[in-house]
Residue frames as qw, qx, qy, qz and C-alpha x, y, z in Angstrom:
[[0.354, -0.713, 0.273, 0.540, -87.66, 2.31, -3.07],
 [0.517, 0.800, -0.157, -0.261, -86.60, 3.87, -6.23],
 [0.941, 0.244, -0.056, 0.226, -84.24, 1.79, -8.56],
 [0.387, 0.731, -0.353, 0.438, -81.45, 4.20, -8.12],
 [0.476, -0.640, 0.413, -0.439, -81.50, 3.89, -4.37],
 [0.978, -0.078, 0.184, -0.065, -81.63, 0.05, -4.66],
 [0.798, 0.461, -0.178, 0.346, -78.58, 0.07, -6.93],
 [0.060, 0.747, -0.424, 0.509, -76.77, 2.42, -4.59],
 [0.732, -0.491, 0.366, -0.299, -77.60, 0.19, -1.58],
 [0.987, 0.110, 0.088, 0.080, -76.30, -2.86, -3.43],
 [0.589, 0.633, -0.241, 0.441, -73.11, -1.14, -4.63],
 [0.254, -0.744, 0.378, -0.489, -72.47, 0.36, -1.11],
 [0.747, -0.413, 0.446, -0.270, -72.99, -2.88, 0.90],
 [0.953, 0.274, 0.012, 0.127, -71.65, -5.10, -1.70],
 [0.407, 0.721, -0.376, 0.416, -68.38, -2.97, -1.68],
 [0.476, -0.630, 0.463, -0.403, -68.24, -3.31, 2.18],
 [0.947, -0.104, 0.282, -0.118, -68.50, -7.14, 1.88],
 [0.785, 0.539, -0.158, 0.261, -65.86, -7.19, -0.77],
 [0.118, 0.756, -0.478, 0.431, -63.52, -5.18, 1.35],
 [0.629, -0.503, 0.478, -0.350, -64.11, -7.43, 4.26],
 [0.939, 0.031, 0.342, -0.029, -63.54, -10.78, 2.28],
 [0.652, 0.730, -0.196, 0.062, -61.19, -9.81, -0.53],
 [0.101, -0.753, 0.643, -0.097, -58.05, -9.87, 1.67],
 [0.694, -0.171, 0.695, -0.083, -58.60, -13.65, 2.41],
 [0.827, 0.514, 0.228, 0.017, -59.27, -14.24, -1.43],
 [0.339, 0.873, -0.345, 0.055, -56.19, -12.34, -2.35],
 [0.324, -0.615, 0.711, -0.103, -54.00, -14.02, 0.12],
 [0.749, -0.026, 0.661, -0.044, -55.18, -17.57, -0.80],
 [0.743, 0.663, 0.079, -0.043, -55.02, -16.85, -4.53],
 [0.338, 0.815, -0.455, 0.120, -51.26, -16.01, -4.14],
 [0.370, -0.535, 0.715, -0.255, -50.54, -18.69, -1.77],
 [0.795, 0.149, -0.537, -0.239, -49.96, -22.38, -2.83],
 [0.732, -0.484, 0.402, -0.260, -50.19, -24.72, 0.16],
 [0.267, 0.608, -0.731, -0.160, -47.28, -27.22, -0.26],
 [0.158, -0.121, 0.962, -0.186, -48.97, -30.34, 1.04],
 [0.590, -0.182, -0.535, -0.576, -51.71, -32.73, 0.22],
 [0.347, -0.316, 0.646, -0.602, -53.29, -33.46, 3.56],
 [0.877, 0.063, 0.155, -0.450, -55.42, -36.29, 2.17],
 [0.910, 0.331, -0.215, 0.125, -52.27, -38.19, 0.94],
 [0.444, -0.793, 0.413, 0.062, -49.59, -38.69, 3.48],
 [0.449, 0.608, -0.652, -0.061, -46.25, -39.99, 2.11],
 [0.535, 0.086, -0.811, 0.220, -45.93, -42.28, 5.13],
 [0.607, -0.579, -0.006, -0.544, -47.70, -43.26, 8.24],
 [0.316, 0.290, -0.802, 0.416, -46.21, -44.55, 11.45],
 [0.711, -0.513, -0.330, -0.349, -48.14, -46.40, 14.13],
 [0.037, 0.637, -0.528, 0.560, -46.93, -45.58, 17.55],
 [0.422, -0.144, -0.872, 0.203, -46.77, -47.86, 20.66],
 [0.418, -0.706, -0.564, -0.095, -49.26, -47.78, 23.45],
 [0.501, -0.454, -0.273, 0.684, -46.96, -45.70, 25.68],
 [0.085, -0.146, 0.131, 0.977, -47.45, -42.78, 23.32],
 [0.051, 0.593, 0.797, 0.105, -51.29, -43.18, 23.19],
 [0.052, -0.934, -0.307, 0.173, -51.63, -39.52, 24.45],
 [0.567, 0.060, 0.167, 0.804, -48.71, -38.06, 22.41],
 [0.003, 0.889, 0.420, -0.183, -49.00, -34.47, 22.71],
 [0.118, 0.931, -0.217, -0.270, -45.94, -32.94, 21.09],
 [0.888, 0.099, 0.256, 0.370, -43.21, -33.82, 18.72],
 [0.099, 0.923, -0.277, -0.249, -39.99, -32.17, 17.32],
 [0.905, 0.374, -0.110, 0.173, -37.44, -33.39, 14.78],
 [0.584, -0.683, 0.289, 0.330, -33.86, -33.80, 16.24],
 [0.083, -0.434, 0.667, 0.600, -32.60, -34.86, 12.80],
 [0.567, 0.190, -0.452, -0.662, -33.99, -36.53, 9.67],
 [0.546, -0.025, -0.831, -0.103, -34.34, -39.89, 11.42],
 [0.322, -0.227, -0.748, 0.534, -35.04, -39.18, 15.12],
 [0.293, -0.620, -0.297, -0.664, -38.28, -37.55, 16.55],
 [0.133, 0.013, -0.701, 0.700, -38.50, -36.47, 20.12],
 [0.436, -0.501, -0.551, -0.506, -41.93, -36.90, 21.56],
 [0.132, -0.064, 0.655, -0.741, -43.81, -36.07, 24.93],
 [0.327, -0.454, -0.746, -0.361, -47.14, -37.19, 26.05],
 [0.355, -0.711, -0.163, -0.585, -49.67, -35.71, 28.38],
 [0.769, -0.608, -0.108, -0.162, -49.01, -37.46, 31.68],
 [0.862, -0.257, -0.003, 0.437, -45.20, -38.53, 31.96],
 [0.076, -0.925, 0.286, 0.238, -42.16, -36.38, 32.38],
 [0.710, -0.130, 0.602, 0.343, -40.41, -38.47, 29.71],
 [0.351, 0.686, -0.338, -0.540, -38.96, -37.71, 26.39],
 [0.830, 0.127, 0.535, 0.090, -39.34, -40.62, 23.98],
 [0.038, 0.560, -0.576, -0.594, -36.98, -40.83, 21.01],
 [0.817, 0.382, 0.407, -0.146, -38.82, -42.44, 18.02],
 [0.242, -0.386, 0.663, 0.594, -36.57, -43.66, 15.18],
 [0.640, 0.467, -0.058, -0.607, -38.36, -43.26, 11.77],
 [0.444, 0.423, -0.748, -0.252, -36.09, -45.91, 10.10],
 [0.050, 0.035, -0.963, 0.262, -36.66, -48.62, 12.94],
 [0.478, -0.412, -0.388, -0.672, -40.19, -47.45, 13.43],
 [0.708, -0.435, -0.528, 0.175, -39.81, -47.84, 17.12],
 [0.354, -0.906, 0.109, -0.205, -39.00, -46.04, 20.32],
 [0.817, 0.251, -0.393, 0.339, -35.26, -46.48, 20.80],
 [0.405, 0.029, -0.536, 0.740, -34.71, -44.48, 23.93],
 [0.364, -0.829, -0.368, -0.212, -36.59, -42.74, 26.79],
 [0.369, 0.242, -0.350, 0.826, -35.24, -39.91, 28.92],
 [0.345, -0.726, -0.588, 0.095, -36.86, -38.72, 32.16],
 [0.234, 0.403, -0.091, 0.880, -36.97, -35.07, 32.97],
 [0.400, -0.295, 0.266, -0.826, -39.83, -34.86, 35.57],
 [0.297, 0.070, 0.901, -0.308, -42.41, -36.95, 37.34],
 [0.232, 0.543, 0.778, 0.216, -45.86, -36.35, 36.17],
 [0.076, 0.515, 0.114, -0.846, -47.70, -33.35, 34.68],
 [0.568, 0.696, 0.425, -0.113, -49.67, -32.04, 31.71],
 [0.292, -0.479, 0.474, 0.679, -46.86, -31.73, 29.14],
 [0.522, 0.691, 0.412, -0.285, -48.06, -30.34, 25.94],
 [0.578, 0.811, -0.085, 0.025, -45.25, -29.26, 23.67],
 [0.768, -0.335, 0.294, 0.459, -41.58, -29.88, 22.84],
 [0.403, 0.909, -0.098, -0.025, -39.00, -27.80, 20.93],
 [0.843, -0.187, 0.213, 0.457, -35.26, -28.14, 19.93],
 [0.082, 0.955, -0.138, -0.250, -32.64, -25.52, 18.98],
 [0.668, 0.602, -0.424, 0.108, -30.05, -27.82, 17.71],
 [0.371, 0.302, -0.725, 0.495, -28.54, -28.43, 21.20],
 [0.160, 0.010, 0.679, -0.716, -31.12, -27.69, 23.90],
 [0.249, -0.394, -0.834, -0.295, -34.52, -29.33, 24.31],
 [0.207, -0.115, 0.267, -0.934, -37.50, -27.51, 25.64],
 [0.199, -0.382, -0.898, -0.092, -40.73, -28.89, 27.11],
 [0.262, -0.302, 0.034, -0.916, -43.86, -26.98, 27.81],
 [0.061, -0.361, -0.883, 0.294, -46.31, -27.81, 30.59],
 [0.074, 0.657, 0.616, 0.428, -49.72, -26.45, 30.02],
 [0.301, -0.877, -0.294, 0.232, -49.60, -23.95, 32.86],
 [0.303, 0.934, -0.122, 0.145, -46.62, -22.25, 30.98],
 [0.579, -0.659, 0.454, 0.154, -43.72, -23.82, 32.89],
 [0.686, 0.628, -0.365, -0.043, -40.72, -24.46, 30.54],
 [0.855, -0.380, 0.294, 0.195, -38.32, -27.26, 31.09],
 [0.399, 0.824, -0.393, -0.085, -34.78, -26.47, 29.59],
 [0.923, -0.198, 0.286, 0.164, -32.56, -29.37, 28.95],
 [0.169, 0.871, -0.409, -0.213, -29.18, -28.17, 27.80],
 [0.038, 0.548, -0.825, -0.134, -26.73, -30.33, 25.82],
 [0.856, 0.131, 0.319, -0.385, -29.50, -32.80, 24.99],
 [0.140, 0.392, -0.835, -0.361, -27.96, -35.93, 23.33],
 [0.734, 0.015, -0.468, -0.492, -29.98, -38.78, 21.76],
 [0.812, -0.081, -0.575, 0.062, -28.41, -41.50, 23.82],
 [0.578, -0.293, -0.461, 0.606, -26.54, -39.76, 26.65],
 [0.000, -0.838, -0.160, -0.521, -28.17, -36.48, 27.41],
 [0.222, 0.329, -0.526, 0.752, -26.59, -34.27, 30.09],
 [0.333, -0.553, -0.698, 0.311, -28.21, -33.75, 33.64],
 [0.102, -0.081, -0.037, 0.991, -28.45, -30.04, 32.95],
 [0.159, -0.549, -0.688, -0.447, -32.21, -29.77, 33.36],
 [0.050, -0.150, -0.426, 0.891, -33.94, -26.79, 34.88],
 [0.008, 0.641, 0.744, 0.187, -37.56, -25.79, 35.24],
 [0.091, -0.048, -0.047, 0.994, -38.84, -22.13, 34.76],
 [0.148, 0.689, 0.633, -0.321, -42.20, -20.65, 35.60],
 [0.152, 0.151, 0.366, 0.906, -43.09, -18.20, 32.74],
 [0.215, 0.469, 0.474, -0.713, -45.91, -15.74, 33.77],
 [0.038, 0.208, 0.690, 0.692, -48.56, -15.97, 30.92],
 [0.374, 0.025, 0.117, -0.920, -51.86, -14.40, 30.46],
 [0.779, 0.039, -0.421, -0.463, -53.48, -17.79, 29.54],
 [0.637, -0.418, 0.577, -0.295, -53.94, -20.85, 31.91],
 [0.854, 0.125, 0.504, 0.027, -53.95, -23.41, 29.11],
 [0.248, 0.776, -0.454, -0.360, -51.08, -23.57, 26.52],
 [0.914, 0.036, 0.402, 0.048, -50.25, -26.34, 24.23],
 [0.756, 0.619, 0.037, 0.210, -48.14, -25.14, 21.38],
 [0.495, -0.733, 0.328, 0.332, -44.26, -24.85, 21.58],
 [0.824, 0.407, 0.121, 0.375, -41.54, -24.41, 18.88],
 [0.457, -0.585, 0.137, 0.656, -38.33, -22.81, 18.29],
 [0.484, 0.861, 0.158, -0.009, -37.98, -20.04, 15.73],
 [0.787, -0.084, 0.158, 0.590, -34.60, -20.10, 14.11],
 [0.310, 0.709, 0.250, 0.582, -35.22, -16.77, 12.60],
 [0.272, -0.828, 0.075, -0.484, -35.72, -14.66, 15.77],
 [0.391, 0.188, -0.776, 0.458, -33.83, -17.29, 18.13],
 [0.419, -0.249, 0.388, -0.782, -36.92, -17.31, 20.23],
 [0.055, 0.219, 0.969, -0.099, -39.37, -19.84, 21.54],
 [0.415, -0.168, -0.275, -0.851, -43.04, -19.50, 20.46],
 [0.066, 0.205, 0.907, -0.362, -45.87, -20.58, 22.71],
 [0.293, -0.274, -0.565, -0.721, -49.37, -20.99, 21.36],
 [0.298, -0.040, 0.628, -0.718, -52.26, -20.51, 23.80],
 [0.082, -0.313, -0.927, -0.191, -55.26, -22.93, 23.89],
 [0.157, -0.732, -0.622, 0.231, -57.48, -20.85, 26.02],
 [0.113, 0.855, 0.137, 0.487, -58.42, -17.14, 26.05],
 [0.273, 0.360, -0.478, 0.753, -56.61, -14.78, 28.34],
 [0.301, -0.326, -0.761, 0.474, -57.46, -14.73, 32.02],
 [0.009, -0.450, -0.324, 0.832, -58.52, -11.05, 32.30],
 [0.150, 0.069, -0.503, -0.849, -60.11, -10.68, 28.78],
 [0.612, 0.295, 0.515, -0.523, -63.90, -11.03, 28.14],
 [0.557, 0.519, -0.455, -0.461, -62.98, -11.86, 24.50],
 [0.845, -0.121, 0.516, -0.070, -63.55, -15.70, 24.64],
 [0.835, 0.534, 0.110, 0.080, -62.37, -15.89, 20.99],
 [0.134, 0.901, -0.409, 0.045, -58.98, -14.27, 21.64],
 [0.970, -0.091, 0.006, 0.226, -55.88, -16.52, 21.24],
 [0.101, -0.924, 0.344, 0.131, -52.25, -15.48, 21.84],
 [0.910, 0.184, -0.148, 0.342, -49.00, -16.48, 20.57],
 [0.383, -0.894, 0.200, 0.120, -46.08, -15.50, 22.81],
 [0.693, 0.549, -0.287, 0.368, -42.31, -15.16, 22.08],
 [0.539, -0.821, 0.186, 0.006, -39.48, -15.46, 24.53],
 [0.432, 0.661, -0.591, 0.164, -35.72, -15.64, 24.55],
 [0.930, -0.282, -0.235, 0.011, -34.64, -18.97, 26.21],
 [0.710, 0.150, -0.328, 0.605, -31.16, -17.66, 27.05],
 [0.053, -0.475, 0.239, -0.845, -32.41, -14.70, 29.20],
 [0.506, -0.380, -0.758, 0.156, -33.22, -15.56, 32.74],
 [0.474, 0.271, 0.769, -0.332, -35.83, -15.25, 34.37],
 [0.178, 0.321, 0.774, 0.516, -37.88, -16.21, 31.31],
 [0.236, 0.498, 0.307, -0.776, -40.23, -13.46, 30.13],
 [0.350, 0.359, 0.756, 0.421, -42.81, -13.91, 27.40],
 [0.159, 0.366, -0.032, -0.916, -44.04, -11.12, 25.21],
 [0.623, 0.517, 0.549, -0.208, -47.26, -11.29, 23.16],
 [0.219, -0.225, 0.579, 0.753, -46.32, -11.45, 19.51],
 [0.246, -0.187, -0.600, -0.738, -49.62, -12.05, 17.93],
 [0.429, 0.148, 0.588, -0.670, -53.22, -11.66, 19.06],
 [0.122, -0.072, -0.849, -0.509, -55.48, -14.03, 17.17],
 [0.568, 0.073, 0.306, -0.761, -59.26, -14.05, 16.99],
 [0.337, 0.115, 0.934, 0.009, -61.00, -17.45, 16.66],
 [0.442, 0.669, 0.445, -0.399, -63.92, -15.61, 15.27],
 [0.271, 0.769, -0.329, -0.476, -61.85, -14.03, 12.50],
 [0.131, -0.341, 0.901, 0.234, -60.30, -17.32, 11.62],
 [0.421, 0.342, 0.815, -0.204, -63.68, -18.79, 11.47],
 [0.403, 0.791, 0.095, -0.451, -64.90, -16.10, 9.11],
 [0.156, 0.653, -0.622, -0.403, -61.84, -16.84, 6.86],
 [0.278, -0.082, 0.954, 0.077, -62.40, -20.52, 7.02],
 [0.476, 0.585, 0.533, -0.385, -65.93, -19.86, 5.89],
 [0.371, 0.778, -0.212, -0.461, -64.66, -17.88, 2.92],
 [0.059, 0.439, -0.860, -0.254, -62.35, -20.90, 2.04],
 [0.724, -0.032, -0.513, -0.460, -65.45, -23.18, 2.12],
 [0.396, 0.002, -0.846, 0.356, -64.81, -24.57, 5.53],
 [0.414, -0.368, -0.020, -0.832, -68.20, -24.34, 7.16],
 [0.862, -0.303, -0.264, -0.308, -69.03, -27.64, 8.68],
 [0.143, 0.477, -0.730, 0.468, -66.48, -27.67, 11.58],
 [0.291, 0.040, 0.806, -0.513, -69.31, -28.89, 13.78],
 [0.299, -0.088, -0.630, -0.712, -71.94, -30.34, 11.39],
 [0.556, -0.390, -0.713, -0.172, -74.00, -32.13, 13.99],
 [0.462, -0.487, -0.505, 0.542, -73.57, -29.70, 16.85],
 [0.003, -0.956, -0.244, -0.162, -74.29, -26.10, 17.94],
 [0.640, -0.503, 0.003, 0.580, -70.69, -25.56, 19.10],
 [0.234, 0.950, -0.085, -0.187, -69.09, -22.22, 17.84],
 [0.712, 0.512, -0.248, 0.411, -65.79, -22.04, 15.89],
 [0.606, -0.789, 0.000, 0.102, -63.31, -21.80, 18.72],
 [0.681, 0.559, -0.341, 0.328, -59.82, -22.55, 17.37],
 [0.685, -0.682, 0.253, -0.039, -58.02, -23.94, 20.43],
 [0.427, 0.718, -0.550, 0.020, -54.32, -24.21, 19.51],
 [0.953, -0.277, 0.112, -0.046, -52.88, -27.66, 19.97],
 [0.798, -0.131, 0.266, 0.524, -49.60, -27.27, 18.19],
 [0.184, 0.953, -0.106, -0.217, -47.41, -24.73, 16.63],
 [0.781, -0.084, 0.357, 0.506, -44.49, -25.15, 14.09],
 [0.206, 0.838, -0.182, -0.472, -42.53, -22.98, 11.72],
 [0.865, 0.476, 0.118, 0.108, -41.77, -24.20, 8.15],
 [0.659, -0.402, 0.260, 0.580, -37.89, -24.39, 7.64],
 [0.437, 0.217, 0.458, 0.743, -37.98, -22.89, 4.19],
 [0.025, 0.688, 0.393, 0.609, -40.91, -20.41, 3.97],
 [0.164, 0.089, -0.529, 0.828, -40.75, -19.54, 7.67],
 [0.502, -0.416, -0.273, -0.707, -44.60, -19.45, 7.87],
 [0.212, -0.204, 0.768, -0.568, -46.13, -20.37, 11.16],
 [0.528, -0.157, -0.738, -0.390, -48.38, -23.44, 11.21],
 [0.373, -0.206, 0.526, -0.736, -51.07, -23.85, 13.73],
 [0.383, -0.210, -0.864, -0.251, -53.26, -26.97, 14.55],
 [0.511, -0.183, 0.283, -0.790, -56.59, -26.94, 16.36],
 [0.071, 0.006, -0.996, -0.046, -57.31, -30.51, 17.28],
 [0.265, 0.400, 0.698, -0.531, -60.86, -29.68, 18.57],
 [0.487, 0.637, 0.064, -0.594, -61.74, -28.11, 15.21],
 [0.768, 0.210, 0.526, 0.300, -59.87, -30.47, 13.03],
 [0.339, 0.936, 0.087, 0.037, -58.27, -27.52, 11.45],
 [0.678, -0.142, 0.118, 0.712, -54.73, -26.52, 10.14],
 [0.162, 0.972, 0.165, -0.033, -53.97, -22.78, 9.73],
 [0.691, 0.071, 0.044, 0.718, -50.89, -21.06, 8.23],
 [0.103, -0.952, -0.108, 0.267, -49.92, -17.48, 9.29],
 [0.616, 0.583, -0.144, 0.510, -47.20, -15.37, 7.71],
 [0.537, 0.039, -0.401, 0.741, -44.46, -13.67, 9.65],
 [0.116, -0.242, 0.117, -0.956, -46.86, -10.76, 10.50],
 [0.244, 0.178, 0.797, -0.523, -49.59, -13.02, 11.91],
 [0.560, 0.333, -0.087, -0.753, -51.85, -12.64, 8.95],
 [0.739, 0.122, 0.649, -0.137, -53.73, -15.89, 7.83],
 [0.176, 0.454, -0.654, -0.579, -52.50, -17.24, 4.54],
 [0.563, 0.041, -0.703, -0.432, -54.43, -20.51, 4.54],
 [0.520, -0.168, 0.675, -0.496, -56.57, -22.89, 6.41],
 [0.551, 0.083, -0.721, -0.412, -57.70, -26.41, 5.66],
 [0.805, -0.297, 0.225, -0.462, -60.02, -28.81, 7.46],
 [0.082, 0.399, -0.913, -0.001, -58.46, -32.04, 8.60],
 [0.728, -0.099, -0.559, -0.384, -60.22, -35.32, 8.05],
 [0.568, -0.533, 0.432, -0.455, -61.20, -36.59, 11.55],
 [0.998, 0.026, 0.006, -0.050, -60.62, -40.20, 10.41],
 [0.712, 0.432, -0.251, 0.494, -57.01, -39.40, 9.40],
 [0.169, 0.354, -0.406, 0.826, -56.48, -36.80, 12.18],
 [0.507, -0.576, -0.639, -0.053, -58.55, -38.00, 15.12],
 [0.365, -0.921, -0.102, 0.088, -56.64, -35.52, 17.37],
 [0.671, 0.507, -0.095, 0.533, -53.76, -33.64, 15.92],
 [0.554, -0.817, -0.087, 0.135, -51.53, -32.66, 18.84],
 [0.524, -0.569, 0.346, 0.530, -48.08, -32.25, 17.35],
 [0.643, 0.759, 0.066, 0.079, -46.35, -30.80, 14.31],
 [0.454, -0.647, 0.378, 0.481, -42.75, -30.58, 13.19],
 [0.639, 0.743, -0.121, -0.158, -40.72, -30.18, 10.06],
 [0.831, -0.168, 0.276, 0.452, -37.66, -31.81, 8.64],
 [0.218, -0.557, 0.254, 0.760, -34.93, -29.60, 6.95],
 [0.135, 0.043, 0.711, 0.689, -36.11, -30.51, 3.40],
 [0.343, -0.053, -0.086, -0.934, -39.63, -29.31, 4.22],
 [0.487, -0.255, -0.808, -0.212, -41.39, -32.57, 4.98],
 [0.394, -0.417, 0.272, -0.773, -44.07, -32.06, 7.60],
 [0.380, -0.134, -0.909, 0.106, -44.91, -34.46, 10.24],
 [0.504, -0.396, 0.068, -0.764, -48.13, -34.34, 12.23],
 [0.187, 0.021, -0.954, 0.233, -48.91, -36.57, 15.25],
 [0.597, -0.369, -0.313, -0.639, -52.24, -37.82, 16.40],
 [0.391, -0.240, 0.725, -0.514, -53.36, -39.15, 19.81],
 [0.152, -0.161, -0.958, -0.182, -55.11, -42.44, 19.87],
 [0.384, 0.016, 0.241, -0.891, -58.71, -41.97, 20.12],
 [0.804, 0.105, 0.110, -0.574, -61.81, -44.12, 20.46],
 [0.913, -0.091, 0.397, 0.025, -59.72, -47.28, 20.38],
 [0.676, 0.719, -0.071, 0.143, -57.49, -46.07, 17.60],
 [0.793, -0.217, -0.049, 0.567, -53.68, -46.02, 17.58],
 [0.128, -0.872, 0.096, 0.463, -51.49, -43.02, 17.93],
 [0.777, 0.424, 0.286, 0.367, -49.78, -42.09, 14.67],
 [0.189, -0.635, 0.235, 0.711, -47.24, -39.89, 13.09],
 [0.639, 0.670, 0.375, 0.044, -48.07, -38.79, 9.47],
 [0.375, -0.445, 0.290, 0.760, -45.45, -37.55, 7.08],
 [0.511, 0.790, 0.322, -0.104, -46.26, -35.27, 4.17],
 [0.597, 0.016, 0.331, 0.731, -43.90, -34.48, 1.29],
 [0.114, 0.665, 0.028, -0.737, -43.60, -30.89, 0.23],
 [0.669, 0.552, 0.483, 0.119, -44.96, -30.48, -3.34]]
């Protein structure tokens, strides 16, 4: 092949590669992730009853409301006392995967999309105003739930692909108005696990499954919104990954989680000053934990 054709080939395909990859480089170059995930400010070991903790939300700077996979119970964890100080039942048994709070109302997500609404929730004497609402979703397995104070909506993150789609890598984020009944969820963002995987590779995250042939799948296990930047934070426990999206759903950052520190990251929430809390289920004989990260 003549030299000029070789140079043209390199310039053409090199340019395409740059166009494909440069947005991730540009975004990460402009974005400063505000936490050091290898250096938690504080670690709380949770009791056995929260071994399968699946969701957390900050009620205030001291109290964290928690749910676990199997019991329809809200556990109130006091950070100062480092113990569960109250339990409040809202249902019998079920696969409860997310919890959110708007300042007065508590919301709990069951994996099939059912939302429990607990109005006038009080730490010690919550009301009896509890209702359950089936939300038609296009995904059968959903784990992330948070309240967005900007749009006044609930966000739901799907763990599985859509029922009707052949795109196994597609993940959805829904939004719904909790004050409009019947509850109706609209798709706010369509995410691609494959695209996030490529971006993670650009960021140097290539050994998600170093001893396995599993593909990168990004199965959302928790969702939270930063109180200051308003960015959307997503966890994928199965991939040991944290991803940050902007308000348009564009990936701003991703970082691999140390499996020893984050054996199964299933919950995320923020305190008003920007401190980030991540909860982990107990796994392989380990204890469930809540890790606190100060904003840098």
